[in-house]
Phi, psi and omega in degrees: 000125183240014179285148173287166178299320180299316179295316179297318179300317179299315181294317177296319178300319178295317178299316179301316179296313180298317180296315180297320179292315183297328183252010178051052181260112175283126182247122174243176183306322180292325182303316183298317180290318180295320179294321176299317178296318177301313181294324176297320177298320179291322176295318178300315180299316179294320178300311181295319179296314181297328182264014176068025182254008174212164181288144177299152176298147182303326181270003178081003181279162176081183179077019178245162177299320179297319179296320178296314179297321178297319178291324176297320178296319177299315180297315180298315180300315179293326177295318177298318178297320177299314179301314181296316182294332183254011177050051179259123174273091186294328179296316177293320180294320178294317177302314183291317188272324186249302193289340178295341180271350188302307182300316182296317181290325176295320178295317178299317180294318178298316178299319180294319181293318181293322183281346180279000000 
């Protein structure tokens, strides 16, 4: 996959809109968060099933790498929809919250390695 995050967000947004229209799903601010929570639960269930930490599904479905990846994709897609619905610039937020620490932590690790 070689799309930028912005391109991927646009495509996911279109799929979300088409799906909501096709299934007559009214989406309000709470819907996006609740759907995100639902998808996290489904990813958790697949993770536990794949790692032998829960009972297999009665119908024998799930518990495969593909099922885990599909649930991860669902969670990511819903997260992108949440970001779009709440006008969150995730790239700016990640830069502000996470990446600003990168240089400092790399320097600390380098200093620790040199002194050992």
